N, C-alpha and C positions, 0 to 999 in steps of 0.2 A: 374239703374235697370229697369226703364220703357223702355228705348231704347233697352236693352237686351231682355226683354220680347217681345217687338214688333218684333224684328229680328227673335227670336225663333218661334213666331206665323206665320210669313211669310214663314219660312222654312217648318213648318208642313203643311201649305196650299199647298205649291209646291209639297211636297211628296205625299200628298193625291190626288191632282189633277193629278199627273203623269207628270208634265212638267219637262223635263230633262234639265239640265244646262251643255252644252258642256265644258265650261271652268272649271267647278267645283269650281268656286270662286264667292263670292257674295259681294255686297256693304253693307254698314252699314244699309241700308234700306231693305236689302233682295233681291235686284234685281241681276239677273245673270250677271256676268261681260262678256262683248262682247269681241270677238276675232278679232284681226286686220287681214283683209284679206291679201292674198298674194300680194306683191308689196307695202305694207305699214308696218309701224312699230309703236311701242308704244312710245309715248312722255309723257304720264301721266298715271301711273299705276292705276289700279282699287283700290278704297278705299272708301273714302267718296262719290265720284261720280264714274260714269261708266268709262270705258277705253277710252282714247283719242288716236287716230291714226293719223299718218301723212305719206304722200306718200314719198317713197324712191327717191333718186336722180338717174336719169338715168346715167349709166356708172360709178357711184361712190359707191352707196349702193344698196342692193337688199334684198328681202324677198321672198323665194320660197314656203312658206306655211303660212296658217293662224295660229296665236298664240298670245301670250302675251309677245313677245320680240321685241326689237328694230331692225331696219334695220342693216344688216351686211355689212361691207366694201367689195368691190369687190376684188377678188384675181388677182395677176399678174403672168403671166407664168414665169418660170425660164429662165435664159439666154440660148438661143440656142433651146428652145422648141417652136414650132410654135403654134399660137392661132387659134382654130377652130371656136370659136363663142365669140363675145364680151359680156360683162356684161350688163344685162338689169334689169328692175325693179323686175322681178320675176325669174331671172336665173343668176347664178354666171358665171364667166369666164370659158370657156372650153378650155383646153390645150391638145395638141396631145403628151401625154407621152409615147405612144406606147402600144403594146399589153401586158397585164399583169401588168399595172401600172396605177395609178390615181394621180390626183393633190391633195397632202395632205397639209393642212394648220393648224398652231397651233392657236386654238381659233379664234379670230377675226383679226388676223394678215394678212396683205395683201401679204406677201411673202409666196409663196408655193414652194413645191418640189415634184418631182415624187417619189412615194413610191409603193412597191409591193402590189397587191390586196390581200385582205383576203380570206381565204378558208372556206367554209361552212362545218362543221363536219358531220359525219354520223348521221342520224336522223333529219337533217336540210335541207331546200330547199332554193334555191336562189330566192329572190323576186325582186332584182334589179341587173343587171349585172354591173360589175366593168368597168369603162371607163371614158369618159370625164365628165359624170354627177356626179361622185363620186365613193367611194369605194363599194365593194360588200355588199349587205344587205341580211341577212339570217333570217329565222324564223323556229321554230320547226314544223315538219310535223304534220298537224292535223289528227284526227282519219280517217282511211280509206285510208291514204297515207303512203309512206315510202321512205327512201333514204339510200342506202347501201354503198355509196362512199363519199369521201371528194372531193368536186368540187367547182369551181368558176362559173359554168354555169348551172349545173343541178338543176331542180326543183323537188319537191316531186312527186312521181309516184303513181298513183292509185293502191291499193292492188289487187292482183289476187284473183280469186274465184275458188275453187275446182269444178271439173266437177261431173256429176252424177256417173261416174265410179271411183271416187276418194274419199279418206277419208282425212279430215282436221287433220293433225298431230300437227301443231302449228299455231296459229292465227297470223295475220299480226301485226307487231310492227313498231314503228316509224323508226327503223334502219334495219329492215329485212322484206322481203315479206312473204306471206302465204306459209306454207310448206304442200304439199299434197303428198299422196301415193295411188297407184292403189289399188282397193279393191281385196280381195282374189278371186281366181277362184271359180266358183259355185261348191259346194259340192253336190253330188247326194244323197240327203236325204230329206224325206218328214217331215213336221212338226208332232211332236208326235211319230215318229218312225214308221208310217204306210208305208207299201210298196206301190210302184207305181202300178197303175192299169195294169193288164196283166202280172205282174212279176211272180206270182205263176204259171200261166198257161205256161209261157215260161219255167220256170224251170222244170215243169212236162214233157213237151215235150222233153226237152233235156235229162232228166234222162231216158225216155223210149226209146230214139233213141240210147243211148250208152249202152254198156255192163257193168255189175256191176264192173268188174275188171279193165276197162279202163276209169273209170270216172275221170275227171281232176278237181281239186279244182277251184272254181270260186271266184273271188274277189267281195265282197259285196260293196254297195255304201259307207257304213261306213269305210271299209278298204281303199277305194279310197281316202276318205276325210282325213284319218290319214296320208296317204302317202303324200298328198299335204302339210299338215302342217309340216311334217318333212323336205320336200323340202324347204319350206320357212325359217324354222329355220336354215337349213344348209347354205342357201345363206346369210342370215343376219349375221351368225357367220363368214363367209368368208369376208364379207364387213368390219366388225368391226376389224378383224384381220389385214386386209390390211391397215386400217386407223392407227392402233397402229404401224405397221411397218413403215408407212410413217412418222409418228410424231417422231419415234425414229431416223430415218435417218436424218431428218431435224435438230433435236437437236445435233446429232453427227457432222453434217456438220457445224453448227453454232459454236460448240465448237472448231473444227479445225481452222476455220477462225479467231476466237478470239485469239487462240494460236499463229497462224502465225503473226497476227497483233501485238501481244505483243512482239514477238521476234524482229520484224522490228523496233518498237519503241525503244527497249532496244539498238539495234545497233546504232540508231541515237543519243541516249543520250551519248554513249561511244564516238562517233565522236565529239560530242560537247565538252565533257570533255577533250579530247586530243587537240582540237583546242585552248581551253582556256589555256592548259599547254604550248603550243608553244608560245602563246602571252606573258606568264609570263617569258619565257626564252629570249624574244627579247627586254627586257628593260621596260616592263610594269608591275608594281607591284601593289599589293592591300594592303592597310593598314589593321591593325588587326580589327578595328571597321567595316569598309566596307566589309571585308571578311565575317563577320557573317551575313550581310544583303543581299549581292548580290550574294554569292556563297554557298547556302545551298547545301551540298553534297547530301543530301537525299531529299532536297526540289525540285530540278529540276526533279528528277525521279517521285516524287509524283505529281508534276504539270502535267507532260506529260502523266503519266500512271494512277494515281489514283485520280487526281483532277477532280471530277465529277460536279463541280460547272458550272452552265450555264453562257454563255457569256452575255445573256440578263439581268442577275442580277447584272452585274458590275455597279458601280455608273457611271452616265453620264459623269463626268469629266474624269474618267479613260478611257472610250471609246473614248472621244475626243482626249486624249493624244495618244492613239494607232493609231487612224486615221491620226493624224498629223505626227507621225513618218513614216507611210507608204507613206504619200504624199511627205515628205522631202527626201525620198530615190529615187530610180530609178523610172522613170515615168511609168514603166510597172510592179512595185512591186505588185500593187493590182491585175493586170491581172494574174501574176504568182501565187499569193495567191489564187485567184479564181480557177485556174486550179488545184492547190493542194487540194482544198476543194471539187473538183468534178464537177465544173461548165463547161459547154460546151462553146466553143468560141463564138457561136452565142448569148448565154445568156449574156456573158460579153460585147459584142458589144452593146447590149441594155442598160447595166448599164453605159457604156461610154457616152451615149447620155445625161445623166443627168448632173447636176451641180456639184454634189459631188459623184462620182462613188465609192469611198472607203466606204463612209457611207452607200450607197445603198447596196453594196455587203454584208457588215457585218450585216446590218439590215435584209436582206433577209435570210442570213445563220442562224441568231440567232433564227428565227421563225421555223426552222426545228427541228425534234427530234434529240437528242443527240449532240446538239451544245455546247459542253463542253469546258472549258479552256484547258484541256489536248489535245483534238483533234486540237485546234487552235495552240497551241505551236508546235505540231508535224508538222503541215502544214508550219508554219514559218521556222522551222529548215530545211525542204526540199528545201525551196527557199533561204536558207542561209541568212535569216533576224534574226540572233541571237540577235541583239540589240532590236528588238521589242519583242521577246520571253522573254528576261531578264526583259524588262520593264513590261511585263504582269505578270510575276511571282514574281519579287522583288519590294518591296515598295519604295526603294531608289536606287540611282546609286552611287556605291562606288568606281568607277574606277578613279585612279589618276596616271598621267604620271610623273616619276622621271627623 
């Protein structure tokens, strides 16, 4: 109890004095635990005594920032990937993974592989570019800045300010800039409704110069102001109507595209069913138990059209089985699959530079929106890899040759 009281007393003194502890950890005597500087690592954690540090081994271990952790093992570039910079005491190995990729490593493992760079979302800015030093680092845009796009390079942009002839319609937000609108045109009226100087005299002169029967009606400043307001309301109504028509057209266009895609997928499923029927006539038969597992008549249609499960949510062992099937097939099966998924040949060439292009392709595709199992089955059917599609949708393989 006395030791506990002494520690609490030391903590109270530090708070009152204002001495900040960067590590936010203290010894039993109330001393602030020291951080190990970059190039060193912890060999004895802070507890009864203060932290003890030891220098990392050049070319073997490193520490790129101060902290309370041990030195990390240096990474090794994947086969075929050139090394840009060797590992030092304060820097990990730099590998040339190519544009849009970085060296990814699992924990403290020395084996690394090239992985796609992460993308900062709207409302976030890039604080470190993806490259040899590591993956993209993002942070929420602070007050006074914004970011309206998803990017791997763009930082937060300072918010705009409305000019003297503009009105602030919407303040700046982390994911959108300030919205301004021009002020109304000046309405010819005086405060309190008083006429302009000389207006009465001008009207008197005009009335004396014209005959009583030919006197034309004159617009007062209030009438001109009312006309301006009507003009603004008409323009605003036209803009709103145009936006509604545009939104309705986009919705109709999206519905037509989805309808055409559904017909195309239904045709592909019919072709797959006919192909399986031909195989059954050529001497390949399915037993009753395997028929229930591997040929769900409605299951295949559900997998390709209604299966909205994301590929990224598959268990890791299932993903490894699919990647192995693609590797065991034709050497260009993964390239054909990439083309069916919408990738350009230049992008596929970059994937081919890595150690495991199949894994890189499926990992990059799974991070996109709409990467469902149904879309993957349709792509596999288009490249005639029905074996992989069946392995993706069926839990067991029930095919037996008699």
